[in-house]
Backbone as CSV, one residue per row, in Angstrom:
resi,resn,N_x,N_y,N_z,CA_x,CA_y,CA_z,C_x,C_y,C_z
1,MET,67.348,16.813,45.915,68.681,17.112,46.531,69.380,15.852,46.922
2,GLY,68.612,14.925,47.468,69.202,13.614,47.896,69.932,12.876,46.799
3,HIS,69.286,12.900,45.643,69.863,12.172,44.479,71.186,12.900,44.075
4,ARG,71.156,14.245,44.133,72.371,14.985,43.736,73.488,14.722,44.733
5,LEU,73.205,14.648,46.007,74.238,14.277,47.069,74.846,12.916,46.795
6,GLN,73.952,11.970,46.368,74.505,10.601,46.138,75.308,10.563,44.848
7,TYR,74.975,11.507,43.956,75.708,11.449,42.628,77.148,11.914,42.758
8,TRP,77.452,12.945,43.503,78.833,13.440,43.444,79.946,12.483,43.782
9,PRO,79.734,11.607,44.903,80.841,10.704,45.052,81.050,9.696,43.943
10,VAL,79.985,9.308,43.282,80.135,8.423,42.144,80.850,9.091,41.051
11,ALA,80.420,10.273,40.750,81.034,11.009,39.558,82.470,11.290,39.880
12,LEU,82.769,11.702,41.151,84.210,11.955,41.499,85.027,10.716,41.403
13,LEU,84.482,9.524,41.917,85.312,8.304,41.766,85.547,7.909,40.353
14,VAL,84.493,8.067,39.485,84.670,7.720,38.076,85.733,8.534,37.418
15,ARG,85.723,9.794,37.726,86.724,10.713,37.135,88.101,10.462,37.665
16,LEU,88.186,10.162,38.946,89.479,9.888,39.548,90.109,8.583,39.010
17,ILE,89.342,7.552,38.803,89.794,6.317,38.272,90.159,6.517,36.820
18,GLY,89.301,7.298,36.094,89.538,7.579,34.645,90.787,8.426,34.431
19,ALA,91.367,9.066,35.391,92.573,9.816,35.220,93.883,9.002,35.433
20,LEU,93.728,7.796,35.952,94.859,6.918,36.284,95.391,6.212,35.059
21,PRO,96.607,5.824,35.029,97.098,4.944,33.986,96.287,3.676,33.939
22,ARG,96.202,3.068,32.785,95.161,1.953,32.556,95.420,0.780,33.536
23,PRO,96.625,0.292,33.670,96.783,-0.873,34.631,96.442,-0.476,36.083
24,LEU,96.701,0.782,36.511,96.335,1.160,37.800,94.841,1.347,37.952
25,ALA,94.210,1.901,36.931,92.666,2.036,36.936,92.043,0.740,37.088
26,ARG,92.532,-0.282,36.292,91.947,-1.625,36.425,92.174,-2.217,37.864
27,GLY,93.361,-1.915,38.373,93.720,-2.487,39.770,92.911,-1.859,40.783
28,VAL,92.619,-0.537,40.671,91.753,0.096,41.655,90.376,-0.398,41.563
29,GLY,89.858,-0.659,40.358,88.511,-1.197,40.212,88.474,-2.610,40.789
30,ILE,89.461,-3.407,40.666,89.435,-4.725,41.259,89.500,-4.644,42.821
31,LEU,90.220,-3.693,43.300,90.295,-3.456,44.680,88.901,-3.094,45.262
32,ILE,88.221,-2.287,44.524,86.873,-1.798,44.916,85.924,-3.015,44.884
33,GLY,86.044,-3.850,43.901,85.281,-5.104,43.865,85.531,-5.974,45.084
34,GLY,86.793,-6.103,45.479,87.132,-6.893,46.671,86.542,-6.347,47.855
35,LEU,86.472,-5.047,48.048,85.907,-4.294,49.192,84.342,-4.662,49.255
36,VAL,83.741,-4.503,48.094,82.315,-4.777,48.088,82.020,-6.220,48.550
37,TYR,82.849,-7.158,48.028,82.686,-8.498,48.387,82.692,-8.732,49.889
38,ARG,83.687,-8.033,50.583,83.837,-8.180,52.012,82.770,-7.421,52.778
39,LEU,82.285,-6.319,52.226,81.379,-5.338,52.995,79.916,-5.577,52.759
40,HIS,79.555,-6.475,51.796,78.114,-6.570,51.414,77.706,-8.077,51.597
41,PRO,77.447,-8.506,52.841,77.147,-9.860,53.134,75.903,-10.350,52.451
42,ARG,74.866,-9.538,52.186,73.589,-9.955,51.555,73.886,-10.444,50.139
43,LEU,74.692,-9.694,49.465,75.049,-10.065,48.094,75.824,-11.394,48.021
44,ARG,76.777,-11.562,49.057,77.460,-12.782,49.148,76.533,-13.991,49.391
45,ARG,75.559,-13.756,50.253,74.628,-14.947,50.518,73.826,-15.161,49.276
46,VAL,73.406,-14.219,48.519,72.662,-14.458,47.276,73.589,-15.236,46.304
47,GLY,74.741,-14.746,46.169,75.679,-15.414,45.218,76.013,-16.833,45.596
48,LEU,76.204,-17.132,46.835,76.461,-18.529,47.259,75.234,-19.390,47.190
49,ARG,74.080,-18.759,47.375,72.858,-19.571,47.147,72.641,-19.900,45.723
50,ASN,72.890,-18.973,44.817,72.658,-19.291,43.346,73.754,-20.301,42.985
51,LEU,74.931,-20.197,43.440,75.933,-21.253,43.046,75.641,-22.627,43.621
52,GLU,74.961,-22.656,44.856,74.523,-23.880,45.384,73.386,-24.521,44.444
53,LEU,72.587,-23.744,43.982,71.496,-24.169,43.123,72.035,-24.602,41.805
54,ALA,72.945,-23.907,41.232,73.496,-24.181,39.856,74.516,-25.350,39.893
55,PHE,75.374,-25.321,40.924,76.410,-26.306,41.003,76.386,-27.159,42.324
56,PRO,75.329,-27.945,42.498,75.269,-28.663,43.786,76.451,-29.604,44.073
57,GLU,77.139,-29.970,42.945,78.249,-30.922,43.110,79.520,-30.269,43.562
58,LYS,79.600,-28.956,43.580,80.766,-28.236,43.962,80.776,-28.024,45.479
59,SER,81.989,-27.969,46.045,82.161,-27.714,47.500,81.989,-26.238,47.781
60,LEU,81.739,-25.952,49.002,81.584,-24.545,49.473,82.851,-23.786,49.105
61,HIS,84.017,-24.376,49.221,85.265,-23.691,48.911,85.285,-23.281,47.480
62,GLU,84.862,-24.197,46.553,84.832,-23.940,45.143,83.865,-22.831,44.816
63,ARG,82.711,-22.864,45.432,81.700,-21.756,45.218,82.218,-20.429,45.674
64,ARG,82.898,-20.395,46.748,83.440,-19.169,47.258,84.519,-18.594,46.357
65,LYS,85.297,-19.495,45.826,86.336,-19.092,44.830,85.716,-18.451,43.590
66,ILE,84.621,-19.085,43.100,83.957,-18.551,41.887,83.411,-17.138,42.292
67,LEU,82.810,-17.003,43.424,82.128,-15.798,43.771,83.194,-14.672,43.928
68,ARG,84.313,-14.992,44.518,85.420,-13.972,44.564,85.857,-13.573,43.173
69,GLY,85.811,-14.504,42.298,86.196,-14.174,40.905,85.200,-13.273,40.263
70,VAL,83.901,-13.406,40.637,82.921,-12.508,40.064,83.224,-11.023,40.444
71,TYR,83.549,-10.829,41.690,83.918,-9.471,42.092,85.152,-8.903,41.482
72,VAL,86.152,-9.724,41.210,87.309,-9.361,40.460,86.877,-8.914,39.034
73,SER,85.993,-9.739,38.386,85.419,-9.455,37.072,84.673,-8.098,37.068
74,LEU,83.819,-7.850,38.160,83.047,-6.637,38.129,83.998,-5.437,38.472
75,GLY,84.970,-5.627,39.242,85.915,-4.463,39.554,86.753,-4.105,38.299
76,ARG,87.159,-5.167,37.564,87.923,-4.946,36.363,87.064,-4.195,35.353
77,LEU,85.699,-4.562,35.278,84.847,-3.856,34.365,84.735,-2.369,34.758
78,LEU,84.584,-2.158,36.073,84.501,-0.779,36.550,85.693,0.020,36.139
79,GLY,86.919,-0.444,36.384,88.170,0.190,35.913,88.051,0.556,34.457
80,GLU,87.785,-0.386,33.676,87.747,-0.177,32.175,86.700,0.849,31.768
81,ALA,85.543,0.791,32.372,84.511,1.652,32.009,84.808,3.111,32.350
82,CYS,85.499,3.346,33.410,85.910,4.713,33.793,86.894,5.307,32.717
83,LEU,87.514,4.519,31.953,88.473,4.957,30.948,87.813,5.204,29.560
84,PHE,86.571,4.929,29.489,85.935,5.051,28.122,86.186,6.357,27.356
85,PRO,86.191,7.566,28.048,86.426,8.740,27.291,87.835,8.836,26.651
86,ARG,88.758,8.014,27.170,90.131,8.065,26.586,90.364,7.148,25.314
87,TYR,89.326,6.335,25.026,89.590,5.394,23.997,89.124,5.902,22.644
88,THR,89.854,5.560,21.615,89.480,5.873,20.184,89.653,4.579,19.386
89,ARG,89.161,4.639,18.191,89.211,3.422,17.315,90.675,2.944,17.202
90,ARG,91.606,3.935,17.312,93.023,3.576,17.114,93.597,2.895,18.314
91,ASN,93.197,3.210,19.520,93.778,2.690,20.731,92.975,1.630,21.472
92,VAL,91.694,1.418,21.097,90.781,0.633,21.766,91.218,-0.865,21.850
93,SER,92.096,-1.226,20.811,92.609,-2.597,20.785,93.401,-2.976,22.045
94,GLN,93.794,-1.983,22.850,94.414,-2.284,24.146,93.461,-3.024,25.024
95,VAL,92.224,-2.807,24.811,91.095,-3.255,25.722,90.525,-4.534,25.299
96,ALA,90.211,-4.638,23.909,89.393,-5.734,23.422,89.740,-6.048,22.007
97,VAL,89.388,-7.229,21.616,89.560,-7.719,20.161,88.213,-8.520,19.824
98,TYR,87.991,-8.508,18.511,86.887,-9.227,18.049,87.226,-10.774,17.897
99,GLN,86.194,-11.601,18.048,86.254,-13.038,17.637,84.983,-13.400,17.062
100,GLY,84.938,-13.887,15.925,83.748,-14.292,15.223,82.858,-13.109,14.696
101,VAL,83.532,-11.917,14.401,82.764,-10.790,14.001,82.108,-11.080,12.674
102,GLU,82.615,-12.086,11.905,81.951,-12.369,10.571,80.523,-12.894,10.836
103,ASN,80.216,-13.463,11.980,78.833,-13.866,12.250,77.903,-12.662,12.450
104,PHE,78.411,-11.659,13.024,77.606,-10.387,13.161,77.435,-9.752,11.759
105,GLU,78.506,-9.680,10.997,78.513,-9.004,9.703,77.514,-9.734,8.688
106,ALA,77.558,-11.056,8.757,76.582,-11.866,7.905,75.161,-11.596,8.331
107,ALA,74.891,-11.513,9.640,73.548,-11.254,10.142,73.067,-9.814,9.630
108,GLU,74.013,-8.782,9.778,73.628,-7.500,9.415,73.292,-7.381,7.950
109,LYS,73.983,-8.108,7.063,73.740,-8.152,5.642,72.434,-8.644,5.276
110,ARG,71.776,-9.515,6.046,70.394,-9.964,5.828,69.368,-8.919,5.674
111,GLY,69.680,-7.839,6.394,68.821,-6.633,6.250,67.586,-6.614,7.085
112,LYS,67.424,-7.541,8.027,66.184,-7.658,8.787,66.468,-7.288,10.301
113,GLY,67.613,-6.759,10.575,67.974,-6.380,11.909,68.651,-7.455,12.706
114,VAL,69.424,-7.062,13.716,70.204,-8.023,14.479,69.806,-7.904,15.886
115,LEU,69.497,-8.936,16.663,69.288,-8.957,18.076,70.512,-9.664,18.698
116,LEU,71.244,-8.913,19.466,72.438,-9.541,20.115,71.992,-10.093,21.449
117,LEU,72.057,-11.431,21.591,71.678,-12.106,22.776,72.776,-12.152,23.696
118,THR,72.749,-11.516,24.887,73.835,-11.415,25.767,73.304,-11.413,27.268
119,GLY,74.212,-11.116,28.156,73.843,-11.068,29.543,74.870,-10.259,30.354
120,HIS,74.647,-10.208,31.704,75.580,-9.534,32.590,76.837,-10.413,32.748
121,PHE,77.596,-10.374,31.833,78.669,-11.422,31.681,80.002,-10.690,31.295
122,GLY,81.102,-11.039,32.002,82.355,-10.527,31.626,82.361,-9.002,31.585
123,GLY,82.763,-8.484,30.405,82.801,-6.984,30.223,81.712,-6.588,29.355
124,TRP,80.491,-6.783,29.757,79.337,-6.455,28.828,79.330,-5.067,28.398
125,GLU,79.678,-4.080,29.298,79.692,-2.679,28.919,80.796,-2.416,27.953
126,VAL,81.939,-3.112,28.136,83.127,-2.891,27.271,82.694,-3.366,25.781
127,GLY,81.983,-4.501,25.677,81.567,-5.083,24.416,80.778,-4.122,23.553
128,SER,79.725,-3.517,24.168,78.885,-2.597,23.371,79.675,-1.365,23.007
129,PHE,80.557,-0.864,23.927,81.317,0.324,23.628,82.329,0.063,22.521
130,PHE,82.994,-1.042,22.659,84.025,-1.408,21.562,83.353,-1.532,20.262
131,HIS,82.229,-2.171,20.144,81.551,-2.392,18.944,81.131,-1.061,18.268
132,SER,80.725,-0.122,19.127,80.344,1.206,18.601,81.538,1.925,18.075
133,LEU,82.668,1.743,18.713,83.894,2.372,18.234,84.408,1.788,16.936
134,GLN,84.017,0.552,16.625,84.358,-0.047,15.310,83.379,0.379,14.248
135,GLY,82.539,1.291,14.461,81.544,1.830,13.459,80.249,1.020,13.485
136,HIS,79.880,0.369,14.617,78.700,-0.358,14.698,77.865,0.045,15.948
137,PRO,77.411,1.338,15.973,76.679,1.697,17.148,75.366,0.919,17.218
138,MET,74.891,0.655,18.409,73.742,-0.119,18.585,72.758,0.451,19.549
139,GLN,71.602,-0.065,19.670,70.648,0.262,20.753,70.780,-0.771,21.805
140,ILE,70.568,-0.330,23.064,70.768,-1.248,24.225,69.488,-1.188,25.109
141,VAL,68.945,-2.286,25.325,67.747,-2.318,26.201,68.173,-2.291,27.696
142,VAL,67.751,-1.302,28.437,68.265,-1.132,29.781,67.076,-0.678,30.714
143,ARG,67.285,-0.967,32.009,66.456,-0.411,32.991,67.162,0.840,33.563
144,PRO,66.545,1.964,33.612,67.172,3.134,34.106,67.630,2.962,35.627
145,LEU,68.711,3.440,35.958,69.232,3.386,37.348,68.317,4.215,38.259
146,ASP,68.253,3.923,39.572,67.350,4.567,40.384,67.744,6.057,40.599
147,ASN,69.018,6.349,40.621,69.459,7.736,40.752,69.626,8.329,39.362
148,PRO,68.797,9.343,39.050,68.739,9.866,37.692,70.118,10.559,37.272
149,TYR,70.854,11.055,38.210,72.122,11.720,37.856,73.144,10.691,37.538
150,VAL,73.195,9.583,38.323,74.148,8.461,38.053,73.738,7.846,36.711
151,ASP,72.377,7.740,36.496,71.893,7.106,35.173,72.395,7.932,34.018
152,ALA,72.273,9.279,34.177,72.720,10.184,33.031,74.215,10.075,32.790
153,LEU,75.038,9.854,33.837,76.479,9.670,33.674,76.746,8.383,32.980
154,VAL,76.107,7.287,33.419,76.348,6.005,32.717,75.901,6.105,31.280
155,THR,74.655,6.710,31.004,74.170,6.751,29.649,75.150,7.557,28.812
156,HIS,75.748,8.616,29.330,76.697,9.395,28.524,77.928,8.558,28.213
157,TYR,78.513,7.808,29.141,79.616,6.956,28.828,79.290,5.880,27.752
158,ARG,78.105,5.272,27.977,77.695,4.189,27.070,77.503,4.783,25.574
159,GLY,77.036,6.013,25.498,76.750,6.583,24.213,77.768,7.510,23.619
160,LEU,79.043,7.396,24.116,80.007,8.281,23.533,80.241,8.119,22.020
161,HIS,80.024,6.922,21.585,80.281,6.701,20.071,79.025,6.222,19.365
162,GLY,77.854,6.688,19.815,76.658,6.454,19.086,75.669,5.509,19.569
163,ASN,76.011,4.731,20.594,75.009,3.773,21.196,73.841,4.583,21.797
164,THR,72.680,4.079,21.712,71.507,4.726,22.314,70.825,3.742,23.145
165,MET,69.955,4.171,24.095,69.279,3.279,25.017,67.770,3.221,24.729
166,ILE,67.257,1.938,24.931,65.828,1.687,24.865,65.295,1.221,26.239
167,GLY,64.416,2.029,26.842,63.886,1.648,28.114,63.145,0.374,28.120
168,LYS,63.200,-0.358,29.212,62.513,-1.659,29.250,61.030,-1.568,29.176
169,ASP,60.458,-0.400,29.610,58.970,-0.240,29.573,58.573,-0.074,28.121
170,GLY,57.824,-1.082,27.635,57.341,-0.944,26.215,58.383,-1.127,25.184
171,PHE,59.443,-1.969,25.569,60.564,-2.081,24.688,60.296,-2.856,23.474
172,ALA,59.186,-3.689,23.426,58.953,-4.507,22.199,58.684,-3.650,21.047
173,ARG,57.901,-2.562,21.216,57.611,-1.652,20.086,58.917,-1.064,19.569
174,GLY,59.811,-0.696,20.462,61.129,-0.127,20.010,61.991,-1.133,19.293
175,LEU,61.945,-2.384,19.695,62.643,-3.469,19.052,62.131,-3.657,17.594
176,ILE,60.760,-3.731,17.466,60.219,-3.938,16.210,60.616,-2.824,15.206
177,ALA,60.545,-1.579,15.700,60.919,-0.429,14.875,62.383,-0.527,14.459
178,ALA,63.203,-0.919,15.351,64.644,-0.956,15.087,64.964,-2.154,14.093
179,MET,64.286,-3.290,14.191,64.471,-4.253,13.278,64.117,-3.882,11.896
180,ARG,63.000,-3.189,11.771,62.515,-2.716,10.404,63.533,-1.773,9.759
181,LYS,64.379,-1.169,10.564,65.365,-0.233,9.995,66.744,-0.963,9.977
182,ASN,66.776,-2.328,10.114,67.945,-3.039,10.093,69.108,-2.601,11.116
183,LYS,68.568,-2.202,12.269,69.445,-1.759,13.357,69.919,-3.008,14.205
184,THR,70.835,-2.726,15.086,71.366,-3.766,15.949,70.971,-3.373,17.385
185,VAL,70.404,-4.357,18.160,69.905,-4.104,19.452,70.578,-5.134,20.381
186,GLY,71.243,-4.760,21.497,71.772,-5.617,22.464,70.815,-5.816,23.580
187,ILE,70.535,-7.058,24.018,69.585,-7.355,24.974,70.172,-8.250,26.071
188,LEU,70.182,-7.818,27.321,70.594,-8.615,28.449,69.457,-9.541,28.929
189,MET,69.588,-10.798,28.626,68.392,-11.695,28.856,68.607,-12.550,30.077
190,ASP,69.285,-12.130,31.096,69.619,-13.010,32.236,69.132,-12.510,33.486
191,THR,68.041,-11.613,33.513,67.544,-11.114,34.773,66.168,-11.714,35.053
192,ASN,65.796,-11.802,36.341,64.536,-12.305,36.799,63.402,-11.479,36.253
193,MET,62.351,-12.105,35.762,61.206,-11.400,35.158,59.960,-11.914,35.971
194,THR,58.820,-11.358,35.674,57.537,-11.798,36.235,56.518,-11.948,35.167
195,PRO,55.653,-12.973,35.222,54.641,-13.111,34.302,53.733,-11.848,34.240
196,PRO,53.187,-11.425,33.143,53.268,-12.138,31.798,54.433,-11.740,30.968
197,GLN,55.270,-10.811,31.432,56.418,-10.449,30.547,57.439,-11.586,30.405
198,GLY,57.428,-12.495,31.331,58.387,-13.612,31.310,57.636,-14.990,31.365
199,VAL,58.414,-15.927,30.788,57.916,-17.357,30.789,58.968,-18.172,31.562
200,PHE,58.485,-19.290,32.156,59.425,-20.138,32.906,60.072,-21.113,31.978
201,VAL,61.443,-21.027,31.890,62.248,-21.982,31.104,63.422,-22.385,32.047
202,ASP,63.932,-23.535,31.771,65.102,-24.064,32.623,66.368,-23.285,32.443
203,PHE,66.949,-22.894,33.642,68.295,-22.354,33.677,68.992,-23.139,34.763
204,PHE,70.017,-23.882,34.349,70.715,-24.832,35.215,69.680,-25.854,35.763
205,GLY,68.733,-26.250,35.004,67.751,-27.171,35.364,66.690,-26.731,36.359
206,ILE,66.642,-25.393,36.615,65.663,-24.874,37.533,64.788,-23.821,36.757
207,PRO,63.459,-23.907,36.814,62.659,-22.965,36.097,62.981,-21.486,36.503
208,ALA,63.222,-20.712,35.492,63.598,-19.231,35.756,62.789,-18.422,34.827
209,CYS,62.070,-17.413,35.423,61.197,-16.583,34.663,61.983,-15.585,33.801
210,THR,61.851,-15.722,32.503,62.685,-15.175,31.484,61.925,-14.353,30.437
211,ALA,62.420,-13.260,30.066,61.754,-12.386,29.088,61.590,-13.121,27.756
212,SER,60.344,-13.140,27.303,59.950,-13.811,26.037,59.860,-12.910,24.865
213,GLY,59.922,-11.557,25.161,59.701,-10.590,24.071,60.763,-10.691,22.959
214,VAL,62.006,-11.068,23.293,63.021,-11.143,22.260,62.668,-12.199,21.249
215,ALA,62.122,-13.389,21.691,61.806,-14.428,20.782,60.625,-14.023,20.002
216,ARG,59.664,-13.311,20.593,58.508,-12.933,19.847,58.862,-11.903,18.723
217,VAL,59.638,-10.958,19.079,60.144,-9.926,18.077,60.887,-10.618,16.939
218,ALA,61.797,-11.571,17.267,62.552,-12.239,16.247,61.654,-13.052,15.369
219,LEU,60.618,-13.718,15.918,59.711,-14.477,15.064,58.832,-13.577,14.208
220,HIS,58.502,-12.457,14.780,57.575,-11.493,14.024,58.303,-10.772,12.924
221,THR,59.569,-10.390,13.096,60.235,-9.577,12.148,61.240,-10.358,11.296
222,GLY,61.594,-11.560,11.657,62.682,-12.279,10.883,64.056,-11.815,11.235
223,ALA,64.150,-11.049,12.306,65.561,-10.641,12.700,66.424,-11.768,13.002
224,THR,67.684,-11.551,12.858,68.715,-12.680,13.218,69.091,-12.469,14.662
225,VAL,69.105,-13.557,15.453,69.562,-13.534,16.835,70.985,-14.046,16.870
226,VAL,71.920,-13.228,17.346,73.332,-13.636,17.358,73.785,-13.557,18.823
227,PRO,74.234,-14.678,19.460,74.779,-14.656,20.788,76.061,-13.765,20.775
228,ALA,76.243,-12.951,21.755,77.375,-12.085,21.735,77.774,-11.886,23.234
229,PHE,79.022,-12.285,23.526,79.556,-12.176,24.941,80.991,-11.569,24.929
230,THR,81.212,-10.764,25.926,82.539,-10.162,26.083,83.214,-10.799,27.229
231,ILE,84.206,-11.575,26.840,84.913,-12.562,27.775,86.313,-11.967,28.106
232,TRP,86.586,-11.955,29.413,87.970,-11.596,29.804,88.859,-12.814,29.516
233,ASP,90.001,-12.491,28.723,90.976,-13.518,28.392,92.239,-13.299,29.143
234,PRO,92.537,-14.089,30.137,93.708,-13.927,31.022,94.987,-14.067,30.253
235,VAL,94.976,-14.774,29.137,96.185,-14.919,28.291,96.512,-13.570,27.482
236,LEU,95.371,-13.112,26.861,95.593,-11.896,26.042,95.689,-10.696,26.987
237,ARG,95.173,-10.778,28.239,95.090,-9.655,29.124,94.177,-8.565,28.565
238,LYS,93.129,-9.002,27.854,92.140,-8.059,27.417,90.884,-8.886,27.067
239,TYR,89.830,-8.160,26.699,88.489,-8.869,26.492,88.479,-9.390,25.004
240,ARG,87.661,-10.472,24.841,87.328,-10.920,23.575,85.850,-10.611,23.324
241,VAL,85.508,-9.855,22.327,84.127,-9.587,21.957,83.716,-10.610,20.983
242,GLU,83.003,-11.615,21.552,82.849,-12.883,20.685,81.371,-12.967,20.249
243,PHE,81.221,-13.170,18.900,79.943,-13.347,18.306,79.868,-14.836,17.863
244,ASP,78.860,-15.449,18.378,78.674,-16.878,18.023,77.796,-17.009,16.769
245,ARG,77.623,-18.169,16.305,76.770,-18.394,15.097,75.312,-18.061,15.411
246,PRO,74.655,-17.471,14.431,73.209,-17.150,14.623,72.413,-18.292,15.113
247,VAL,71.396,-17.989,15.903,70.588,-19.040,16.468,69.591,-19.493,15.379
248,GLU,69.441,-20.851,15.266,68.385,-21.404,14.392,67.146,-21.409,15.145
249,MET,66.145,-20.549,14.735,64.977,-20.373,15.477,63.979,-21.562,15.287
250,VAL,63.235,-21.896,16.267,62.166,-22.855,16.230,60.908,-22.133,15.625
251,ARG,60.415,-22.701,14.565,59.226,-22.085,13.863,58.201,-23.143,13.526
252,THR,57.283,-23.390,14.350,56.227,-24.400,14.090,54.938,-23.772,13.568
253,GLY,54.791,-22.469,13.741,53.545,-21.782,13.428,52.656,-21.494,14.677
254,ASP,52.977,-22.081,15.767,52.314,-21.781,17.043,53.109,-20.714,17.680
255,ASP,52.640,-19.476,17.635,53.340,-18.313,18.139,53.739,-18.431,19.601
256,ASP,52.795,-18.807,20.377,53.034,-18.894,21.910,54.080,-20.004,22.158
257,ALA,53.881,-21.200,21.600,54.739,-22.329,21.860,56.176,-21.990,21.315
258,ASP,56.191,-21.347,20.188,57.551,-21.064,19.557,58.280,-19.956,20.439
259,ALA,57.524,-19.021,21.001,58.175,-18.026,21.905,58.812,-18.680,23.106
260,VAL,58.105,-19.681,23.685,58.627,-20.352,24.833,59.857,-21.259,24.463
261,ALA,59.655,-21.938,23.376,60.784,-22.804,22.868,62.029,-22.064,22.534
262,ASN,61.933,-20.915,21.931,63.133,-20.066,21.543,63.678,-19.408,22.856
263,THR,62.835,-19.035,23.704,63.346,-18.436,24.966,64.157,-19.492,25.728
264,ALA,63.663,-20.702,25.736,64.395,-21.796,26.366,65.778,-21.998,25.635
265,LEU,65.719,-21.881,24.375,66.934,-22.120,23.563,67.925,-20.996,23.795
266,PHE,67.473,-19.730,23.952,68.401,-18.579,24.174,68.997,-18.769,25.586
267,THR,68.220,-19.193,26.551,68.667,-19.373,27.952,69.646,-20.494,28.013
268,LYS,69.515,-21.571,27.239,70.460,-22.599,27.181,71.795,-22.187,26.681
269,ILE,71.820,-21.312,25.693,73.069,-20.739,25.138,73.785,-19.920,26.259
270,LEU,73.014,-19.077,26.938,73.600,-18.326,28.044,74.232,-19.259,29.096
271,GLU,73.457,-20.260,29.460,73.874,-21.200,30.481,75.203,-21.851,30.061
272,GLU,75.398,-22.168,28.776,76.600,-22.804,28.261,77.785,-21.871,28.466
273,TYR,77.568,-20.552,28.299,78.697,-19.636,28.503,78.969,-19.532,29.964
274,VAL,77.977,-19.464,30.805,78.216,-19.335,32.220,78.933,-20.622,32.768
275,ARG,78.582,-21.716,32.262,79.294,-22.957,32.714,80.796,-22.948,32.282
276,ARG,81.076,-22.378,31.142,82.395,-22.203,30.668,83.253,-21.222,31.430
277,TYR,82.665,-20.156,31.855,83.303,-19.098,32.516,82.499,-18.715,33.790
278,PRO,82.387,-19.574,34.732,81.432,-19.276,35.840,81.771,-18.039,36.704
279,ASP,83.141,-17.671,36.734,83.478,-16.476,37.552,83.250,-15.198,36.744
280,GLN,82.549,-15.198,35.607,82.373,-13.944,34.917,80.880,-13.576,34.786
281,TRP,80.062,-14.361,35.461,78.585,-14.081,35.422,78.176,-13.397,36.755
282,LEU,77.000,-12.729,36.690,76.550,-11.909,37.872,75.722,-12.827,38.759
283,TRP,76.372,-13.669,39.574,75.750,-14.542,40.393,74.913,-13.860,41.607
284,VAL,75.265,-12.621,41.802,74.640,-11.925,43.008,73.265,-11.422,42.685
285,HIS,72.794,-11.670,41.480,71.352,-11.290,41.158,70.434,-12.493,41.502
286,ARG,69.260,-12.183,42.088,68.351,-13.283,42.458,67.565,-13.800,41.211
287,ARG,68.376,-14.594,40.350,67.795,-14.972,39.120,66.597,-15.828,39.250
288,TRP,66.403,-16.616,40.360,65.337,-17.568,40.460,64.343,-17.010,41.493
289,LYS,64.186,-15.670,41.610,63.251,-15.128,42.604,61.773,-15.439,42.275
290,ALA,61.363,-15.230,41.091,60.007,-15.564,40.652,59.917,-17.066,40.559
291,ARG,58.777,-17.608,41.095,58.531,-19.014,41.059,57.257,-19.400,40.384
292,PRO,57.184,-20.539,39.746,55.957,-21.044,39.207,54.933,-21.164,40.282
293,THR,53.598,-21.018,40.060,52.604,-21.072,40.972,52.655,-22.376,41.784
294,GLY,52.727,-22.212,43.160,52.753,-23.402,43.951,54.212,-23.785,44.427
295,ASP,55.186,-23.243,43.743,56.623,-23.626,44.134,57.021,-22.728,45.307
296,ALA,57.799,-23.310,46.156,58.319,-22.520,47.295,59.468,-21.621,46.841
297,GLY,59.645,-20.520,47.571,60.728,-19.603,47.339,62.089,-20.222,47.421
298,LEU,63.049,-19.759,46.685,64.432,-20.285,46.780,65.409,-19.451,47.583
299,TYR,64.929,-18.266,48.085,65.846,-17.406,48.753,65.257,-17.167,50.194
C-alpha cells in the first residue's frame, strides 16, 4: 500500500506536465529542478564535493554555477520525458536531431551487435527514446527503481516505441545474447560499482570503481562499442543525439588486463564529454564512493 500511495503523486505530476504545451512543460520541469536544488542539501553537498575532486582549480562560485546547471539539465529532461506519449517520428525533430548517426549505422552493419557507451548525461532518456522512434529500438541496462509502480510507469514511457530493459542483475548473459542477434544495447557506465563487478580506473585522475562487464562482453563477442551522448544544444534549443567514432579496442590476448585497459578507455571518453559539458552530467551521484583497499573515504 505504501508504494501505491507514493506512486500517485508521481503519476499525477507526470500526466499534468505531459498535458502542457511543450515550452511550458520544459519550464515547469526546470522549475522543479531548481526547487530540488534548494530543498535537498545532501545532494548539493555531494555535488560540490565531486566538483571539488574533479575541478580543484575552479572556485567555489564556479562549482556552484555548474551544479545549478545540472539541476536545470535534469529539470529540462523531466519536462521532455513527460511529453514522450505525444511524440511521433514526424514531430520528434522538435526535440532532438542526430549527429554522427553514420557511426552507428556502420557499426550495426558489421552484424556483431552494438554497445552504446553512455552515461547519465544531458538528455539520456531522450536519446534512447528518439533513437527508437527512428526505427532503432534498443535494449537498455537499468537498475529497477525502488518503487515498483513508478518503475512500471518509467518503463512504459521508455518502451513506447520498442525499447526493452535488461536488469543489472546478471546482465552479462543478456548482453552476450543480444550481441549474437546483432541487437543494440545502451549502457550507462558512470555509476559507482563494487568489486568484483567493477575495477578501479581513473576518472578525473581519481580511481573510480567501474563496471568491467561491457569491455568483457565486447572482447568476447566482437561487438562494436560506440560512444553515444545526448547533448542539450542551447543554439538549436533541442538535443543532439551524438554518435562518436567506434572505440578501437585494446586486444593483447590477456583477457583480464584487456578488460581493465578498455574499461579505462571507456571511462576516459566519458570524462572528455563531461569536461566539455560539465553542467550536463549527474554530479550528485557518489561516483567515488568505493575505494581501493587502504584508501580513505572521499565523502
